[in-house]
TORVO-833734 format. One line per 5 residues: number of its first residue (from 1); for each residue z, y, x of N, C-alpha, C. Coordinates in steps of 0.05 Angstrom, whole numbers, m for minus. Atoms other than C-alpha are relative to their C-alpha. Layout:
<atoms>
NUM> Z Y X Z Y X Z Y X; ... .
</atoms>
This chain:
<atoms>
1> 25 m17 1 3368 618 494 7 26 m13; m6 m26 10 3373 691 485 m19 7 m23; 17 m9 22 3344 727 425 m26 10 11; 25 m10 m12 3294 759 471 m19 m22 7; 16 23 m7 3269 692 496 m12 m12 m25 .
6> 11 11 25 3262 666 426 m22 17 m12; 20 m19 10 3222 727 406 m26 m3 15; 24 3 m16 3173 717 464 m14 m26 m7; 13 25 6 3162 644 446 m15 1 m27; 13 m2 27 3147 659 373 m25 17 2 .
11> 23 m18 m2 3101 715 393 m24 m14 13; 22 14 m14 3061 671 442 m12 m21 m18; 11 20 18 3054 618 389 m19 13 m21; 16 m14 19 3027 668 340 m27 9 12; 24 m10 m13 2977 695 390 m20 m22 5 .
16> 19 22 m8 2950 627 412 m8 m17 m23; 7 18 23 2948 595 344 m28 6 m10; 27 m3 10 2879 582 314 1 14 m28; 0 m15 25 2866 633 260 m18 m14 m20; 16 11 21 2843 603 196 m16 22 m14 .
21> 15 m21 14 2788 640 160 12 6 m27; m11 m9 26 2808 680 100 m14 m15 m23; 13 14 22 2795 644 35 m22 16 m13; 24 m13 12 2727 660 5 3 0 m30; m1 m3 29 2729 686 m65 m28 4 m10 .
26> 27 m3 13 2667 677 m107 2 23 m19; 1 m24 17 2650 742 m139 m19 m6 m24; 16 5 24 2627 730 m209 m16 24 m7; 18 m23 7 2567 772 m226 4 7 m29; m2 m10 28 2574 814 m287 m25 m7 m15 .
31> 25 7 14 2525 785 m337 m15 25 m10; 17 m23 8 2467 832 m349 m4 m1 m30; 4 m1 29 2458 855 m420 m28 m11 m6; 25 11 8 2404 817 m455 m20 22 m8; 21 m20 6 2338 853 m463 m1 3 m30 .
36> 0 m4 29 2335 885 m531 m24 m13 m13; 21 13 14 2294 844 m579 m7 16 m25; 9 m14 24 2254 870 m637 15 m12 m24; m14 9 24 2292 867 m701 m18 m16 m18; 16 17 17 2269 813 m747 m9 15 m25 .
41> 7 m15 25 2271 860 m805 m15 26 7; 16 m24 m9 2221 906 m771 m18 8 m23; 16 m10 22 2186 950 m821 m29 m5 5; 28 5 m3 2115 930 m832 m16 25 m8; 16 m23 6 2061 982 m831 m14 m5 m27 .
46> 12 4 27 2033 995 m900 m29 m8 2; 28 9 0 1967 962 m915 m18 20 m13; 20 m18 12 1905 992 m946 9 5 m29; m7 m5 27 1913 1025 m1013 m11 m20 m19; 10 18 20 1907 980 m1073 m5 15 m26 .
51> 6 m14 26 1890 995 m1145 25 13 m10; m24 m13 10 1963 1013 m1154 4 28 11; m6 m26 m11 1962 1073 m1109 m25 16 10; 24 m15 m10 1890 1094 m1094 m25 m9 m15; 25 6 13 1817 1089 m1112 m14 m24 11 .
56> 12 23 m12 1806 1025 m1073 m1 m23 m21; 2 21 21 1782 980 m1130 m30 m8 m1; 28 9 2 1720 938 m1142 m11 3 m28; 9 m2 28 1717 950 m1217 12 24 m14; m10 m22 16 1725 1006 m1267 m10 m4 m28 .
61> 7 2 29 1726 1006 m1343 2 28 m12; 2 m27 12 1706 1070 m1380 12 m1 m28; m11 m4 27 1745 1093 m1441 m10 27 m10; 11 m24 12 1711 1144 m1486 20 14 m18; m18 m15 17 1752 1199 m1517 m14 8 m26 .
66> 12 m9 25 1742 1227 m1587 m19 23 5; 18 m22 m7 1711 1289 m1555 m27 m11 9; 25 12 m10 1659 1245 m1521 m16 m12 m23; 14 12 23 1642 1208 m1585 m12 22 m18; 10 m23 15 1635 1275 m1621 m23 13 13 .
71> 22 m12 m15 1590 1302 m1566 m25 m17 m2; 23 18 2 1545 1241 m1568 m12 1 m29; 9 m3 28 1541 1246 m1644 m15 26 m4; 13 m27 2 1524 1320 m1639 m28 m2 13; 27 2 m13 1466 1303 m1590 m19 m17 m17 .
76> 17 17 17 1440 1248 m1635 m9 15 m25; 8 m16 24 1441 1294 m1696 m20 22 8; 19 m20 m9 1405 1347 m1655 m28 m12 2; 26 14 m3 1350 1298 m1638 m12 m6 m27; 10 7 27 1344 1274 m1710 m10 25 m15 .
81> 8 m24 14 1341 1345 m1737 m26 12 12; 23 m11 m14 1290 1368 m1684 m25 m16 m7; 24 17 3 1243 1309 m1692 m8 m2 m30; 7 0 28 1245 1315 m1768 m16 25 m8; 14 m24 6 1214 1384 m1764 m30 m5 3 .
86> 29 3 m2 1138 1389 m1776 m11 8 27; 14 m4 m26 1096 1384 m1712 19 3 24; m19 m4 m21 1159 1382 m1670 m5 m20 23; 3 20 m22 1143 1318 m1631 27 m11 9; m24 13 m10 1194 1282 m1589 17 20 15 .
91> m19 m17 m13 1256 1316 m1565 5 m10 29; m6 9 m27 1273 1316 m1491 30 m4 4; m29 6 m1 1347 1308 m1508 3 m30 m5; m4 29 2 1367 1235 m1496 30 m6 3; m29 5 m2 1440 1220 m1513 8 m23 17 .
96> m7 23 m15 1438 1152 m1481 m1 5 30; 3 m7 m28 1420 1185 m1415 28 7 12; m27 m6 m10 1493 1208 m1410 13 m25 12; m14 25 m10 1519 1136 m1403 m16 m13 22; 17 11 m21 1460 1115 m1360 7 13 27 .
101> m6 m14 m25 1476 1169 m1309 29 m4 8; m28 6 m7 1551 1156 m1314 2 m27 14; 0 27 m12 1539 1082 m1299 m11 1 29; 13 m2 m26 1493 1100 m1241 19 13 20; m19 m14 m18 1544 1149 m1211 23 m18 8 .
106> m23 18 m6 1601 1099 m1216 m8 m24 17; 9 23 m15 1559 1043 m1187 m2 5 30; 1 m6 m29 1555 1079 m1121 27 m4 13; m28 3 m11 1631 1070 m1114 12 m26 m8; m12 25 10 1647 1008 m1156 m21 m21 m4 .
111> 19 22 3 1614 940 m1156 m3 m9 m29; 1 8 28 1630 928 m1229 8 24 m18; m5 m23 18 1625 983 m1283 m4 m10 m28; 1 9 28 1641 969 m1355 4 25 m18; m1 m22 19 1627 1020 m1411 m1 m13 m28 .
116> 0 13 26 1648 984 m1475 m1 20 m23; 1 m18 24 1639 1012 m1545 28 6 m11; m27 m5 10 1712 1004 m1562 15 21 16; m15 m21 m13 1761 1059 m1546 23 m11 16; m23 12 m14 1815 1011 m1520 m9 m27 12 .
121> 9 25 m12 1783 960 m1474 23 m16 13; m20 16 m14 1822 902 m1445 0 5 29; m2 m6 m28 1847 915 m1375 m5 m26 16; 7 23 m17 1820 869 m1321 12 2 28; m12 m3 m26 1863 891 m1263 m12 22 17 .
126> 12 m22 m15 1816 945 m1239 9 27 m10; m7 m27 9 1816 1019 m1253 m12 5 m28; 10 m9 26 1806 1053 m1320 m7 30 4; 9 m28 m1 1767 1119 m1326 m3 11 m28; 2 m13 26 1779 1162 m1387 m21 22 2 .
131> 23 m18 m1 1714 1200 m1400 1 20 m23; m2 m21 21 1720 1266 m1438 m23 20 4; 25 m14 m2 1653 1299 m1451 m2 24 m19; 8 m23 17 1630 1367 m1477 m30 5 5; 28 m4 m3 1556 1381 m1490 m10 20 m20 .
136> 12 m20 18 1515 1438 m1520 m29 4 8; 29 m5 m4 1440 1447 m1529 m6 29 m9; 7 m27 7 1413 1518 m1529 m18 1 m25; 14 m3 26 1380 1545 m1592 m29 11 4; 27 m13 m5 1322 1589 m1567 m4 5 29 .
141> 6 m6 m28 1289 1610 m1503 22 18 13; m19 m15 m16 1335 1638 m1449 30 m6 m7; m27 8 5 1397 1606 m1479 7 m24 16; m9 20 m19 1438 1557 m1440 6 m27 m13; m9 27 6 1447 1482 m1443 23 m6 18 .
146> m24 6 m17 1515 1459 m1418 9 m28 m4; m13 26 0 1545 1392 m1400 24 1 19; m24 1 m16 1616 1385 m1375 17 m23 m9; m17 23 7 1665 1328 m1372 23 m2 21; m23 6 m17 1732 1307 m1343 3 m30 2 .
151> m4 29 m4 1739 1237 m1313 28 m4 11; m28 5 m8 1812 1214 m1308 3 m29 7; m2 28 m10 1823 1151 m1266 30 m8 m2; m27 11 2 1884 1107 m1279 0 m28 12; m1 27 m12 1907 1045 m1242 8 m21 m21 .
156> m5 21 19 1923 978 m1274 26 2 m14; m26 m4 13 1993 1001 m1290 m1 24 m19; 3 m23 18 1966 1061 m1329 8 26 12; m8 m25 m14 1987 1112 m1277 m25 16 8; 22 m17 m7 1940 1171 m1268 m1 4 31 .
161> 2 m3 m29 1914 1173 m1196 m21 20 9; 20 m19 m8 1854 1219 m1197 m13 13 m24; 15 m13 22 1820 1271 m1241 m23 16 12; 24 m14 m10 1750 1297 m1230 m13 15 m23; 14 m17 20 1719 1355 m1270 m28 6 11 .
166> 28 m6 m8 1643 1364 m1267 m14 14 m22; 15 m15 20 1593 1409 m1301 m28 5 10; 28 m6 m7 1519 1425 m1303 m11 19 m22; 11 m20 18 1477 1480 m1335 m30 2 4; 29 m6 m2 1404 1494 m1350 m7 20 m22 .
171> 8 m20 19 1365 1546 m1390 m26 m8 m14; 25 5 15 1314 1537 m1445 m21 20 9; 21 m18 m11 1249 1565 m1417 m15 14 m23; 18 m14 19 1199 1611 m1450 m29 m5 9; m5 9 27 1158 1588 m1485 16 m27 m1 .
176> m18 22 2 1206 1535 m1509 m14 m26 m8; 13 26 5 1163 1472 m1504 20 m23 4; m20 20 m5 1226 1434 m1484 27 14 5; m26 m12 m3 1300 1446 m1479 10 1 30; m10 3 m28 1309 1426 m1405 29 m10 1 .
181> m28 11 1 1374 1394 m1428 4 m22 22; m4 21 m21 1363 1334 m1380 8 12 27; m8 m12 m26 1370 1383 m1321 30 5 0; m29 m5 2 1440 1402 m1345 15 m26 4; m13 26 m3 1458 1328 m1349 m1 m9 29 .
186> 3 8 m28 1431 1313 m1279 18 16 18; m16 m17 m17 1467 1372 m1249 30 m6 m3; m28 7 5 1533 1352 m1281 7 m25 15; m6 25 m14 1528 1282 m1253 m4 1 30; 1 m5 m29 1506 1306 m1185 26 12 10 .
191> m26 m12 m7 1569 1348 m1184 22 m22 0; m20 22 2 1610 1287 m1206 m2 m19 23; 4 19 m22 1579 1241 m1154 10 10 26; m9 m12 m25 1593 1289 m1098 31 0 2; m29 m1 0 1666 1296 m1118 12 m28 0 .
196> m10 28 0 1674 1221 m1131 m1 m12 28; 3 11 m27 1648 1203 m1062 20 12 20; m19 m13 m18 1698 1252 m1031 29 m10 m5; m27 9 6 1758 1218 m1063 6 m25 17; m9 23 m15 1800 1164 m1029 10 m21 m18 .
</atoms>
């Protein structure tokens, strides 16, 4: 057999042979990245202010400064001196009205208001308000009555969080049948209430 004949035989066998299919390769899918999950240590949104950082408290205890005690004593002495004069009658200056109006103003914001006699009340977890008062009663007609005070609020840790200054003024009329001092008190606390309600 010649080389040519052998070549033809091999070629015919290759042509007529059943072709096997090419092996199938499974293509592994690239795993998709997992959807990002929220971190467990996700920062929480801050809640409502507490007594530590704002005016959100249900109770307040008032602390009276030495200036306040001196002012109240001055008003009491004024009343005593006036009413001891012949035919003077009752004075329209009422020192206790200061604390009554203070309590009323604070009650619009706080459910529990304590105004103890001691200068260093025990803390109950609420706010403390340091009350510093100045007061003056006019002497004759056309002179002024003045009431002013500074209220300093502190949280249970003793940190100052708010300061409110308020004042009121009135004039002794002519003839001077009364001092009109209560008007100065009312105006001062109206100023205080407006500023207190505007605080957070």
